[in-house]
LORO-925396 format. One line per 5 residues: number of its first residue (from 0); their letters; for each residue x, y, z of N, C-alpha, C, CB. Coordinates in pm, whole numbers, plus 32768, in hexadecimal, padded with zeros to 4 digits. Glycine has a CB too. Layout:
N
NUM> a> X/Y/Z/X/Y/Z/X/Y/Z/X/Y/Z | ...
END
This chain:
271
0> xxxxx> 7DB9/9149/897D/7D95/90C2/89AA/7DE7/90A1/8A27/7DAF/9057/8939 | 7DA1/906D/8A8A/7DE3/904D/8B08/7E3B/8FD2/8AFA/7D7D/9038/8B76 | 7E91/8FC3/8B5D/7EEA/8F50/8B5F/7E9D/8ECE/8B6B/7F4F/8F5B/8BD1 | 7E31/8ED2/8BB9/7DE0/8E59/8BC8/7DA0/8E31/8B45/7D74/8E6D/8C33 | 7D71/8E95/8AF8/7D35/8E77/8A76/7D9C/8E3E/8A17/7CF5/8EF5/8A3A
5> xxxxx> 7E16/8E74/8A1A/7E7F/8E42/89C2/7EA2/8DB1/89E2/7EFC/8E99/89CD | 7EA9/8D95/8A66/7ECB/8D0C/8A8F/7E5C/8CAB/8A68/7EE4/8D06/8B25 | 7DDD/8CD9/8A75/7D6E/8C81/8A4F/7D6B/8C6A/89B9/7CE9/8CBD/8A7D | 7D97/8CD0/896C/7D9B/8CBF/88DC/7E0B/8C62/88B0/7DAB/8D43/8898 | 7E78/8C60/88FF/7EE7/8C08/88DD/7ECD/8B77/8906/7F66/8C39/8920
10> xxxxx> 7E6B/8B61/895B/7E53/8ADA/898E/7E31/8A77/8920/7DE3/8ADD/89F3 | 7DD6/8A99/88C0/7DBC/8A3A/8853/7E38/8A1B/8801/7D50/8A71/87F8 | 7E8E/8A81/87ED/7F0A/8A69/87A2/7F64/8A07/87EC/7F55/8AEC/8789 | 7F6A/8A16/8870/7FBC/89B9/88BF/7F88/892B/88B2/7FC0/89E3/8953 | 7F03/891D/88BB/7EC8/8898/88AE/7EE3/885E/8823/7E32/889C/88C9
15> xxxxx> 7EDC/88B4/87BD/7EF7/8886/8735/7F86/8857/8724/7EDA/88F4/86D3 | 7FE4/88A3/875A/8070/887C/8750/808C/87FD/87A0/80CB/88EC/8780 | 804D/87F1/8813/805F/8776/8862/802A/86FD/8818/8019/8783/88E9 | 7FB6/870D/87D7/7F7C/869E/878C/7FD6/8677/8718/7EF0/86C2/8758 | 8008/86DA/86D0/8061/86BB/8660/80E3/867B/868F/8080/873A/8610
20> xxxxx> 8117/86AB/86FE/8191/866F/8735/8179/85DF/875F/81C3/86C1/87AC | 8105/85C6/879A/80E2/853E/87C4/80D5/84E2/874B/8060/853F/8814 | 8092/8511/86E3/8082/84BF/866A/8109/84A7/8627/8021/8502/8608 | 815E/850F/8626/81E2/84FF/85EA/8235/8499/8638/822B/8586/85E4 | 8227/849B/86BC/826F/843B/8711/8240/83AC/86F4/825A/845E/87A6
25> xxxxx> 81BC/8399/86E6/8186/8312/86D3/81A2/82DD/8647/80F0/8312/86EE | 8196/8333/85E2/81A4/8304/8558/8234/8304/8526/8150/835B/84FE | 828C/8350/8567/8315/8358/8536/837E/8339/85A1/832F/83E1/84FE | 8353/8327/861C/83B2/830D/8688/83ED/8282/8682/8370/8322/870C | 845A/826D/86CB/849E/81EB/86CF/8495/81A8/8757/852F/81FC/86A9
30> xxxxx> 844C/81E1/87B4/843E/81A5/8838/83E6/8128/8830/8402/820A/889D | 83F2/80CB/8891/839E/8053/8890/8309/8071/888C/83BC/7FFF/8909 | 82DD/80D9/88D2/824E/80FC/88D2/8221/8127/8846/8232/816C/8938 | 8273/8176/8801/8250/81A3/877A/824D/812E/8719/82B2/820D/874A | 82AC/80D3/8726/82B1/805D/86CF/8236/8005/86E6/8333/800C/86E7
35> xxxxx> 8212/7FF3/8763/8199/7FA3/8781/811C/7FE4/8747/8189/7F8F/8819 | 8115/8067/8750/80A3/80AE/8716/809C/8098/8680/80AB/8145/8735 | 810D/80A4/863B/810E/8093/85AA/80EE/8002/8584/8196/80BC/8570 | 811B/7FA4/85D4/80F8/7F18/85BA/8061/7F03/85C4/8142/7EBA/861D | 8023/7F43/8627/7F92/7F3A/8636/7F4C/7F78/85BD/7F64/7F80/86B8
40> xxxxx> 7F80/7FE9/858C/7F46/802A/8516/7F52/7FCE/849C/7F8C/80B1/84FA | 7FC4/7F8A/848E/7FD8/7F2F/841D/7F79/7EB9/8425/806A/7EFD/841A | 7F63/7E84/849D/7F03/7E16/84AE/7E77/7E42/8484/7F02/7DE4/8542 | 7E50/7EBB/84AD/7DCE/7EF1/8484/7DC8/7F03/83EC/7DB2/7F77/84CB | 7E38/7F2F/83B2/7E3D/7F40/8320/7E25/7EBB/82D9/7EC4/7F79/82F6
45> xxxxx> 7E64/7E52/8308/7E51/7DCF/82CA/7DC1/7D9E/82DB/7EB3/7D68/8305 | 7D84/7DBD/834D/7CF8/7D99/8362/7C9F/7DE3/82FE/7CCC/7DB9/83F4 | 7CBD/7E63/82E7/7C71/7EB1/8285/7C83/7E78/81F9/7C9C/7F45/8288 | 7CFE/7E52/81D7/7D18/7E17/8153/7CCB/7D93/8144/7DB0/7DFF/813F | 7CC5/7D44/81B1/7C75/7CCA/81AE/7BE2/7CE7/8194/7C85/7C7F/8231
50> xxxxx> 7BB0/7D53/81CF/7B26/7D7B/81B7/7B12/7DA2/8125/7AFF/7DF0/8213 | 7B72/7DEC/80EC/7B69/7E12/805F/7B68/7D96/8006/7BDF/7E6E/8038 | 7BBA/7D33/8029/7BC3/7CB9/7FD8/7B3F/7C6C/7FDB/7C35/7C60/800B | 7B00/7C69/804F/7A83/7C1E/805C/7A08/7C70/8039/7A76/7BEB/80E9 | 7A19/7CF0/8017/79A7/7D49/8000/7945/7D18/7F96/79D9/7DCF/7FD8
55> xxxxx> 7974/7CE2/7F22/7913/7CB4/7EBE/78B4/7C48/7EF3/795C/7C80/7E44 | 78E5/7BF6/7F50/7891/7B8D/7F8B/783E/7BC6/7FFD/78E8/7B17/7FBD | 787B/7C1A/8051/7835/7C52/80C4/77C6/7CB1/809C/7896/7C98/811F | 77D1/7CEA/8024/776C/7D4A/7FF8/76E1/7D0C/7FF3/7791/7D81/7F6E | 76DA/7C88/7FE4/7659/7C43/7FE0/7615/7C42/8069/766C/7BB4/7FAF
60> xxxxx> 765E/7C69/80D3/7623/7C6C/815A/75C4/7CE2/816D/7692/7C71/81C3 | 75C0/7D3D/810C/7561/7DAC/8113/7591/7E1D/816B/74DD/7D7C/8144 | 7539/7E4E/81C3/7556/7EC6/8214/75CD/7EB1/8271/74DD/7EED/8265 | 75E5/7E35/829F/7656/7E1C/82F9/76DA/7E3D/82B5/7656/7D89/8328 | 76E2/7E22/8233/775D/7E42/81E9/7775/7ED8/81E7/7755/7E0B/815A
65> xxxxx> 770B/7F27/81D1/771B/7FB7/81C8/773D/7FF4/8250/769C/7FF7/818F | 770D/7FB5/82BB/7734/7FE2/8341/77C9/7FCB/8355/76E3/7F97/83AE | 77F8/7F53/832F/7887/7F35/8338/78D7/7F93/82DE/78A3/7EA3/8311 | 78A0/7FB6/826B/78E1/8011/820D/78FA/8099/824E/788C/8021/818E | 7895/80CD/8294/78A2/814E/82D7/7906/8147/834A/781A/817D/830A
70> xxxxx> 7905/80D8/8394/7965/80C8/8402/79F4/80C8/83CD/7948/8044/8450 | 7A0B/807F/8360/7A8F/807D/8323/7AB5/8108/82F1/7A95/8016/82AF | 7A55/814F/82B9/7A6F/81D7/8289/7A9A/8233/82FB/79F2/8211/8244 | 7A59/8228/836E/7A7C/827B/83E2/7B08/825A/8415/7A15/8269/8452 | 7B29/81D9/8417/7BAF/81AF/8443/7C19/81E4/83E3/7BB8/8114/844D
75> xxxxx> 7BFF/81D5/8361/7C5E/8204/82FD/7C6D/829C/8302/7C33/81D8/8271 | 7BFE/82E3/8316/7C03/8375/8320/7C54/83A1/8399/7B76/83B0/8326 | 7C41/835C/840B/7C8D/837D/8484/7D22/8365/846E/7C5A/832B/84FC | 7D43/82F7/842C/7DCF/82D8/8412/7E0E/833F/83B5/7DDD/824B/83D6 | 7DC7/8366/834D/7DFE/83C8/82F0/7E0D/8452/8331/7DA5/83D3/8274
80> xxxxx> 7DAE/8475/8387/7DB9/84F4/83D0/7E33/84F3/842B/7D39/850E/8422 | 7E48/8484/8470/7EBC/8479/84C9/7F3E/847E/847B/7EB5/83F6/851A | 7F42/843D/8407/7FBB/8440/83B4/7FD7/84CE/8383/7FAD/83E0/833C | 7F6D/8517/835E/7F7F/85A1/8330/7FB5/85F8/83A1/7EFA/85DB/82FD | 7F82/85E6/841B/7FB2/8634/848C/8043/8610/84AE/7F59/861C/8506
85> xxxxx> 8069/8591/8497/80F1/8567/84B6/8156/8596/844F/80F7/84D0/84C1 | 8125/85BF/83DB/8180/85EA/8371/81A9/867B/8389/813D/85DA/82E6 | 8226/8699/8370/825A/871F/8389/8217/8787/8330/82F0/8722/8374 | 820A/8766/82B0/81CB/87C1/8251/8158/8778/820E/8232/87F6/81E7 | 80DD/879F/822D/8068/875B/81F7/8063/8769/815E/7FE6/8793/8236
90> xxxxx> 8095/87D7/8127/8096/87E8/8096/80EB/877C/8054/80CB/8873/8070 | 815F/875B/808F/81B1/86EF/8059/816A/8669/8066/8239/86EA/80A1 | 8122/8657/80D4/80D6/85DB/80E8/806C/85CB/807D/8096/85D9/8173 | 802B/8639/8058/7FC4/8633/7FF2/7FFB/861B/7F66/7F75/86B3/7FF3 | 807C/8631/7F53/80BA/861A/7ED1/80DB/8587/7EB9/8138/866C/7EC4
95> xxxxx> 80D3/8536/7F21/80F4/84A9/7F13/8085/8460/7EC6/8108/8469/7F9E | 80A8/840D/7E62/8041/83BF/7E1A/7FF3/8363/7E76/8082/836C/7DAC | 8036/8329/7EDB/7FF1/82CF/7F38/7F84/8318/7F86/8056/828F/7F99 | 7F9A/8399/7FA2/7F35/83E7/7FE9/7EB6/83F5/7F94/7F6C/8472/800E | 7EC7/8411/7F14/7E53/8420/7EBC/7E0C/839B/7EA8/7E7E/845A/7E34
100> xxxxx> 7E58/832E/7EA4/7E19/82A9/7E9A/7DC4/828F/7F15/7E85/8239/7E8A | 7DFC/82AD/7F8B/7DB0/8297/8007/7D36/82F2/800F/7E0A/82AF/8080 | 7D42/836E/7FDD/7CCF/83C9/7FDC/7C60/8395/7F80/7CFA/8454/7FAF | 7C87/835B/7F0F/7C22/8324/7EB5/7BE0/82A9/7EF3/7C61/82FF/7E2D | 7C31/8255/7F36/7BF9/81E1/7F7B/7B95/820E/7FE5/7C69/818B/7FBB
105> xxxxx> 7BB8/8277/802D/7B5D/82AE/8092/7ADC/82E0/8052/7BA1/8321/80DF | 7AE6/831D/7FDB/7A6F/834D/7F95/7A14/82D8/7F6E/7A96/839D/7F18 | 7A4E/8267/7F43/79FB/81F3/7F1F/79B4/81B9/7F99/7A50/8186/7EDC | 79F1/81CC/800F/79B2/819C/808B/7943/81F9/80B9/7A1A/818E/80FA | 7958/827A/80AA/78F6/82DB/80D7/7880/82E8/8076/7938/8362/80EA
110> xxxxx> 7898/82CA/7FF7/7830/82D7/7F90/7820/8252/7F45/7853/834A/7F2E | 77FA/81E8/7F8B/77F6/8164/7F4B/778F/815A/7EDB/77D9/80FC/7FB2 | 771F/81A3/7EE5/76B8/819A/7E7E/76E5/81DB/7DFC/7638/81DB/7EAF | 772F/8249/7E05/775A/8292/7D8E/77DC/825A/7D53/776B/8324/7DAF | 7834/8227/7DA9/78B6/81F5/7D7B/78BF/815E/7D84/7927/8235/7DCC
115> xxxxx> 784D/811B/7D7A/7847/808A/7D87/78A3/8044/7D22/77B7/8059/7D74 | 78A3/8071/7CA5/78F0/802E/7C3C/7986/8044/7C49/78C1/805E/7BB5 | 79B0/809D/7CA2/7A3F/80B4/7CB7/7A72/8071/7D36/7A5C/814A/7CBD | 7A1D/801E/7D72/7A45/7FDC/7DEE/7ABC/7F81/7DDE/79D3/7F8D/7E23 | 7AD4/7F4D/7D64/7B45/7EF2/7D4F/7BCB/7F38/7D66/7B40/7EB9/7CC2
120> xxxxx> 7BCD/7FBE/7D5C/7C4B/8008/7D70/7C73/800F/7E04/7C3E/8095/7D38 | 7C1A/7FE3/7E5D/7C3D/7FE5/7EEB/7CB5/7F8A/7F0A/7BC5/7FBB/7F3E | 7CC8/7F22/7EB9/7D38/7EC7/7ED2/7DBF/7F09/7EB9/7D2B/7E4B/7E7B | 7DC0/7F81/7E80/7E3D/7FCC/7E75/7E77/7FEC/7EFE/7E27/804C/7E25 | 7E24/7FE3/7F65/7E52/7FFA/7FEE/7EC0/7F96/8013/7DDC/7FEF/8051
125> xxxxx> 7EB9/7F1D/7FDD/7F22/7EB9/7FF6/7FA8/7EE9/7FC1/7EFD/7E32/7FB7 | 7FA6/7F21/7F49/8023/7F52/7F0D/8058/7FCB/7F59/800C/7F76/7E7A | 8000/802A/7F7B/802F/80A2/7FC1/8068/807F/804A/7FBD/8106/7FD0 | 802F/8019/808C/8061/7FF1/8110/80EA/7FB0/8106/7FFF/7F93/8155 | 80F6/7F4A/80B0/8172/7EFD/80A8/81E1/7F47/805E/8158/7E78/8064
130> xxxxx> 81C1/7FB6/8020/8227/8007/7FDE/824B/8083/802E/81F9/802F/7F54 | 8210/8094/80A2/8223/810F/80EF/829C/8106/814C/81A6/812E/8140 | 82D9/8179/8164/8344/8181/81C7/830F/8163/8253/8387/820D/81C4 | 8291/8188/8269/8251/816D/82EB/8257/80D8/830C/81BE/819C/82EA | 8238/8082/82AB/823A/7FF1/82C0/82C7/7FBF/82D9/81FD/7FA9/8248
135> xxxxx> 8327/7FEA/8286/83AE/7FB3/8290/83FC/7FED/8305/83F9/7FCC/8210 | 83DA/8066/8331/8419/809A/83AA/83EB/804E/8425/83FB/812F/83BA | 8377/800D/841C/833F/7FC7/848E/835C/7F32/8489/82AA/7FDD/8495 | 8336/7EF2/841C/8344/7E61/8410/83CD/7E3A/83DC/82D7/7E28/83B4 | 8401/7E87/837D/847E/7E61/833D/84F9/7EA0/8378/8478/7E82/82B0
140> xxxxx> 84EE/7EDC/83ED/8562/7F22/8426/85D2/7EC3/844E/8538/7F74/849D | 85B4/7E41/845C/861A/7DE0/8484/866B/7DAC/840E/85DA/7D6B/84CB | 8640/7DCD/8392/8685/7D99/831D/86ED/7DFC/82EE/8621/7D7A/82AD | 876A/7DD0/82E6/87D4/7E25/82B4/87DE/7E1E/821B/885A/7DFD/82F2 | 87B7/7DAB/81E2/87BC/7D9E/8151/8736/7DC7/8115/87E1/7D0D/8128
145> xxxxx> 8734/7DD6/8093/86BB/7E02/804F/866F/7D90/800D/86DD/7E68/7FE8 | 869F/7D15/801A/8660/7CA4/7FD5/85CF/7C91/8001/86AD/7C24/7FEF | 85B8/7C8A/8084/8531/7C72/80B7/84D4/7CE4/808C/8532/7C65/8151 | 8503/7D5E/8095/84B0/7DD0/8071/848D/7DCF/7FDD/84F8/7E53/8095 | 84EF/7DB3/7F87/84D5/7DB5/7EF8/8477/7D45/7ECE/8557/7DAA/7EAB
150> xxxxx> 848A/7CCD/7F07/8432/7C5D/7EE6/83A5/7C7A/7F16/8467/7BDA/7F24 | 8399/7CB3/7F8E/8314/7CD3/7FC4/82CE/7D3C/7F6F/831F/7D05/8055 | 8318/7DA2/7F44/82DC/7E09/7EEF/82AE/7DCE/7E6A/8340/7E7B/7ED6 | 8300/7D74/7E30/82DB/7D36/7DB1/8260/7CDD/7DC1/8350/7CE4/7D79 | 825A/7C92/7E2E/81E5/7C3F/7E49/8169/7C96/7E60/81FE/7BE5/7EC4
155> xxxxx> 817A/7D05/7EA6/810A/7D60/7EBE/80D5/7D99/7E3C/8134/7DD3/7F1C | 812F/7DBE/7DE0/8104/7DF3/7D5F/80B7/7D8A/7D10/817C/7E25/7D0D | 80EA/7D0E/7D12/80A7/7CA2/7CC9/801F/7C82/7D05/80FF/7C25/7CC8 | 8019/7C73/7D89/7F9A/7C53/7DCC/7F35/7CC3/7DBA/7FB1/7C38/7E61 | 7F63/7D40/7DC4/7F09/7DB2/7DB2/7ECF/7DB2/7D26/7F51/7E36/7DCE
160> xxxxx> 7F24/7D9B/7CC3/7EF3/7D9A/7C39/7E8D/7D2A/7C25/7F67/7D89/7BD7 | 7EA7/7CB4/7C5C/7E4A/7C43/7C4C/7DC0/7C68/7C82/7E80/7BC5/7C94 | 7DBB/7CA1/7CFA/7D3A/7CBD/7D39/7CF6/7D38/7CFC/7D4C/7CD1/7DCE | 7D44/7D9A/7CD1/7D08/7E0D/7C8E/7CCD/7DE3/7C07/7D71/7E7E/7C79 | 7D18/7D92/7BBB/7CE6/7D61/7B3B/7C6B/7D08/7B50/7D53/7D14/7AF0
165> xxxxx> 7C6E/7CB4/7BB7/7BFB/7C5F/7BD5/7B80/7CB3/7BF4/7C1B/7C00/7C4A | 7B91/7D18/7C47/7B22/7D6F/7C69/7AEB/7DB8/7BF1/7B4C/7DD2/7CD1 | 7B45/7DE3/7B97/7B17/7E29/7B1F/7AC8/7DCC/7AC5/7B8E/7E65/7AD2 | 7AFA/7D52/7AB1/7AB3/7CF0/7A5F/7A2B/7CD0/7A9C/7B06/7C6E/7A4F | 7A28/7CBF/7B1F/79AB/7C9D/7B63/7945/7D0E/7B58/79C6/7C7D/7BF8
170> xxxxx> 7972/7D8A/7B6C/7917/7DFC/7B69/78E8/7E1E/7ADD/7959/7E74/7BA7 | 793C/7E06/7A78/791D/7E31/79F0/78D5/7DC7/799E/799B/7E58/79A9 | 78FD/7D48/79AE/78CB/7CE0/7954/786C/7C7C/7995/793F/7C97/791A | 784F/7C8B/7A15/77FB/7C28/7A58/7772/7C1C/7A15/77E9/7C4D/7AEC | 7735/7C8A/79F2/76AF/7C86/79B7/76B1/7C6A/7922/7667/7D09/79D0
175> xxxxx> 7728/7C65/78E5/7732/7C53/7855/776B/7BCC/782D/7787/7CC0/781A | 7788/7B78/7890/77C5/7AF6/7873/7779/7A8A/78BD/785B/7AF4/7899 | 7746/7A29/7875/76F1/79C2/78B2/773F/7963/790D/76AB/7973/7847 | 77C2/7956/78F6/7814/78FC/7949/7856/7943/79BF/787E/78BB/78F3 | 7847/79C7/79C5/7885/7A14/7A30/781D/7A2B/7A9D/78BE/7A9C/79FA
180> xxxxx> 780F/79C8/7AF5/77A3/79CC/7B58/77CB/7A17/7BD7/777A/793F/7B7D | 784A/7A12/7BFE/7871/7A4F/7C7C/7902/7A7D/7C7B/785C/79EE/7CEC | 792F/7AAC/7CEF/79B6/7AE2/7CFC/7A20/7A77/7CE2/79CA/7B1E/7D87 | 7A04/79FB/7D0D/7A65/798F/7CF9/7A7B/7973/7C64/7A36/7910/7D40 | 7A11/797D/7C15/7A1F/796B/7B84/7A77/79D9/7B49/7995/796B/7B40
185> xxxxx> 7A66/7A55/7B79/7AB9/7AC3/7B49/7B4B/7AAF/7B70/7A85/7B49/7B80 | 7B63/7A7F/7BEA/7BEC/7A63/7C16/7C29/79F2/7BC3/7BEE/7A3E/7CAB | 7BDA/798C/7BA6/7C08/791B/7B54/7C32/794C/7AC9/7B99/78B0/7B48 | 7BDE/79A0/7A8C/7BFF/79D5/7A08/7C7F/7A28/7A0C/7B8A/7A29/79D2 | 7C8C/7A7D/7A72/7D01/7AD5/7A7B/7D81/7A85/7A88/7CF2/7B33/7AF2
190> xxxxx> 7D82/7A22/7AE0/7DFA/79D1/7AF5/7E1B/797F/7A78/7DE8/7974/7B6F | 7DB3/7944/7A3A/7DCA/78F5/79C1/7E01/794C/794F/7D48/78B2/7995 | 7DD2/79C7/7945/7E01/7A21/78DD/7E8C/7A56/78FE/7DA1/7A96/78CB | 7EA0/7A7B/797D/7F21/7AB2/79A8/7F92/7A4F/7995/7F19/7ADD/7A39 | 7F77/79D0/79AE/7FDE/7969/799F/7FE4/7934/7911/7FC3/78F7/7A00
195> xxxxx> 7F94/796E/78B6/7F8B/7946/7829/7F66/78B3/781A/800F/7961/77E2 | 7F20/787C/787E/7EF3/77F1/7875/7E88/77E4/7808/7EBC/77C0/78FC | 7E26/7840/780A/7DC4/7847/779F/7D6F/77CB/778F/7E08/7863/7721 | 7D26/77A4/77F8/7CCF/772F/77ED/7C5C/7749/778B/7C96/770A/7876 | 7C2F/77C5/7782/7BC8/77E6/7721/7B3A/77CF/774D/7BE0/779A/76A8
200> xxxxx> 7B27/779A/77C9/7A9E/7783/77F7/7A58/7804/781F/7A9F/7722/786D | 7AA6/786C/7845/7A6E/78F0/785F/7ABD/7956/780D/7A73/7913/78F8 | 7A7C/7995/77AF/7ABA/79FE/775E/7A60/7A79/775F/7AD2/79CC/76CB | 7A9C/7AEE/7763/7A4F/7B69/7768/7A1B/7B8D/76DE/7AA4/7BDB/77A1 | 799F/7BBB/76D6/7963/7BD7/7653/7992/7C5B/7618/78CD/7BD8/765F
205> xxxxx> 798F/7C63/7593/79A8/7CE1/754D/7A3A/7D06/7543/795F/7D4E/7591 | 7A52/7D72/74FA/7ADB/7DA2/74E7/7B19/7DD2/7569/7ADE/7E12/7480 | 7AC9/7E15/75BE/7AFE/7E44/763D/7B27/7DD0/7696/7A97/7E9C/7685 | 7ADF/7D61/768E/7B06/7CEA/76D9/7B8C/7CB5/76AC/7A9C/7C7F/76CB | 7BA4/7CB5/7628/7C25/7C88/75F3/7C95/7CE7/761C/7C1F/7C7D/7559
210> xxxxx> 7C78/7D69/7616/7CDF/7DCB/763F/7D04/7DBA/76D1/7CAD/7E5B/7626 | 7C9E/7DA6/7727/7CB9/7D92/77B4/7D0A/7D13/77CC/7C37/7D8D/7803 | 7CEB/7CA9/7783/7D36/7C2B/7791/7DC8/7C3F/776B/7CF7/7BBD/773A | 7DE1/7C8B/76FF/7E6A/7CA7/76D5/7EB4/7CF6/7741/7E6C/7CF4/764F | 7E71/7D5B/777A/7EB0/7DAD/77E3/7ED3/7D57/785C/7E53/7E22/780C
215> xxxxx> 7E79/7CFF/7883/7E92/7CA8/78F6/7F08/7C4D/78DA/7E14/7C55/7918 | 7F0E/7C14/7862/7F7D/7BBA/7840/8003/7C03/7841/7F66/7B7A/77B6 | 800A/7C76/77FE/8089/7CBF/77F4/80B6/7CF2/787E/807B/7D35/7793 | 8059/7D29/78CA/807C/7D5C/794F/80A5/7CEA/79AA/8007/7DA9/798C | 805D/7C7A/79A2/807E/7C07/79F6/8109/7BD2/79DB/8019/7B98/79E2
220> xxxxx> 812D/7BC7/795B/81B3/7B98/7937/821D/7BF8/796D/81C1/7B89/789F | 8204/7C7A/795F/8263/7CDE/7991/8277/7CD3/7A27/8234/7D6B/796D | 820A/7CC4/7A72/8213/7CBB/7B03/8255/7C38/7B2F/8189/7CC7/7B42 | 823B/7BCB/7AE7/827D/7B4D/7B05/8314/7B58/7AEE/8243/7ADC/7AB0 | 833C/7B98/7A81/83CA/7BAA/7A65/840C/7C00/7ACF/83DE/7BE9/79DB
225> xxxxx> 83C6/7C67/7AFA/83FD/7CBD/7B63/8411/7C6F/7BE4/83A2/7D36/7B7C | 83AE/7C1B/7C06/83BA/7BC8/7C7E/842F/7B68/7C73/8339/7B7B/7C97 | 843F/7B29/7BFD/84AE/7ACC/7BE9/8535/7B13/7BF3/84A2/7A87/7B60 | 853D/7B8D/7BBE/85B9/7BD9/7BC6/85DF/7BFA/7C56/85AD/7C59/7B75 | 857C/7C1E/7CA7/859A/7C3F/7D33/85C7/7BC5/7D82/8521/7C7E/7D75
230> xxxxx> 8599/7B4E/7D58/85BF/7AD4/7D9F/864C/7AA9/7D7B/855C/7A63/7D7F | 8670/7AB1/7CFA/86F3/7A7F/7CCD/875D/7AEC/7CCE/86E8/7A45/7C41 | 8736/7B69/7CE4/8798/7BD6/7CE4/87FD/7BC3/7D55/8751/7C5F/7CF2 | 887D/7BE4/7D3C/88E2/7BD5/7DA6/88BE/7C23/7E24/896A/7C04/7D74 | 88E8/7BEB/7E95/88C9/7C24/7F18/8905/7CB0/7F26/88FD/7BC9/7F88
235> xxxxx> 88B5/7D10/7F55/88E2/7D98/7F6B/88BF/7DC3/7FF9/88A4/7DF9/7F04 | 8908/7E28/802A/88E7/7E64/80AA/88CC/7EF8/8092/8959/7E50/8113 | 887A/7F32/80EA/885C/7FC1/80E0/88C1/800E/8135/87CA/7FE0/810D | 8919/8056/80F2/897F/80A7/8136/899C/8120/80DE/8A02/8053/8153 | 8961/8194/80FD/8973/8209/80A6/8A05/8235/809F/891D/827E/80D8
240> xxxxx> 8A32/824E/8026/8AB8/8283/8013/8ABA/8313/8045/8AE5/827B/7F7E | 8B1C/8339/8099/8B1E/83C2/80D0/8B3B/842C/8069/8B85/83CB/813E | 8B6B/8406/7FF2/8B90/8468/7F8B/8B24/8474/7F20/8C15/8442/7F4C | 8B04/8404/7EDD/8AA5/840A/7E6D/8A18/83DF/7E94/8AD6/83B4/7DFB | 8A09/83A2/7F08/8984/837C/7F37/8950/82F8/7F02/8925/83E5/7F14
245> xxxxx> 89A0/82AA/7EB8/8974/8227/7E89/8949/81D2/7F01/89E4/81DF/7E38 | 88D1/819A/7EF9/8893/815B/7F6F/88BD/80CA/7F83/87FF/8162/7F63 | 88D2/807F/7F17/88E6/7FED/7F23/8972/7FC5/7EF5/887D/7FA2/7ED0 | 89AF/7F6C/7F45/8A34/7F3C/7F26/8A3D/7EA7/7F45/8A9F/7F8B/7F75 | 8AA5/7E67/7F0D/8AC1/7DDC/7F32/8AE9/7DD7/7FC5/8B31/7D9F/7ED7
250> xxxxx> 8ACA/7D6A/800B/8AE9/7D63/809A/8B7E/7D75/80B9/8ABA/7CDF/80D1 | 8BD4/7D47/805C/8C65/7D4F/8076/8CA6/7DC2/8029/8CA8/7CCB/8051 | 8C55/7E21/7FF9/8C8C/7E90/7FAA/8CE8/7EE7/7FFF/8C1B/7EE5/7F6E | 8D5A/7F0B/7FC7/8DB9/7F64/8009/8DB0/7FF1/7FD0/8E48/7F2E/7FFA | 8D8E/7FF9/7F4F/8D81/807A/7F0E/8CF8/8083/7EC9/8DF4/8091/7EA8
255> xxxxx> 8CC5/80FD/7EBF/8C46/8115/7E7B/8C59/8103/7DE5/8C10/81A4/7E9B | 8BFE/80B7/7DA6/8C09/809F/7D16/8BF1/811D/7CC5/8BA7/8034/7CEC | 8BA8/817C/7CFB/8B86/81F4/7CAF/8BF5/825D/7CB3/8B07/8231/7CE4 | 8C30/8275/7D2B/8C91/82E2/7D36/8D19/82B6/7D6C/8C5A/834D/7D8F | 8D23/823A/7D9A/8DA3/8209/7DCB/8DC3/822B/7E5A/8E0E/823D/7D76
260> xxxxx> 8D64/826C/7EA1/8D7A/8291/7F2C/8D8F/8214/7F82/8D03/82E4/7F62 | 8DEA/821B/7FE1/8E03/81AC/803C/8D8B/819B/809A/8E86/81C3/808D | 8D5B/811F/80A6/8CE7/8101/80F9/8D11/80B2/8174/8C7E/80B3/80AA | 8CC0/80BB/81D9/8CD7/806D/8254/8C50/8030/827B/8D12/80C6/82CB | 8C29/7FC9/8231/8BA6/7F89/8248/8BB1/7F30/82C2/8B77/7F38/81CB
265> xxxxx> 8B5C/7F42/8328/8B60/7EEF/83A1/8B4A/7E5D/837F/8AF7/7F1D/8407 | 8B97/7E08/83C1/8B87/7D77/83AF/8B06/7D4C/83F2/8C01/7D29/83E9 | 8AB8/7CF3/83B0/8A3B/7CC4/83E9/8A4E/7C80/8470/89F8/7C66/8389 | 8AC2/7C43/8482/8ADC/7BFF/84FF/8AEF/7C5C/8575/8B55/7BAA/84F1 | 8B02/7CDF/8557/8B17/7D3E/85C2/8A97/7D7E/85F2/8B76/7DA8/8597
270> x> 8A24/7D60/85B0/89A5/7D9D/85D7/896E/7D56/8651/8940/7D99/8565
END
């Protein structure tokens, strides 16, 4: 093989490495341009989540909804492809639970007729976004303490559960309950059950309806308690111990509680 043929064969590899390097720079870099790019991606993510939230109502628009569905699917596919290219080891990326959640969400977008009843799981995108390092490296990089991050994660878990449960109730019981006319009725039932208010004007029929109501109540109480704990928990800062790796310490800690190593936590006033 001639030298020219070898160089031409290496050209696609060079382009591939350049593309991966570019994606790695944008998705993991700390420069202002990379941060602005990630902020734009996050804004698009929130727009997609808004579309998922409004999907039960927008579905009545007919073919226009399915066109929007495909557009969102293409955007999500492009984002996931870029994230995979930016990751050092794609096999490790595929091992992440959030990756499989996003892949399933993409499947519901690409196959809306076959996976229609699983559309309520699309709201898991809210949890995967607000729990991701990608989000906190971009939006939360100014926070030295973990309070804002923990409260946001707890709120994301609670909000995600509310909308996923609402979507499940709407998709499963809409045709079997005379008082469950629309998505708002399903949301009303979910919130009333989750808060154990129990007005009783909308109740799910059958044993499975009772089981689902119990699950919503127990899970809701657990998530509310978790949120309350993150709010009242003593203030902590993220400062990894150089010896044992403990991530969180009191702001005025001098020694690590786990191993006793001397710490030098930067004063917030010096940032």
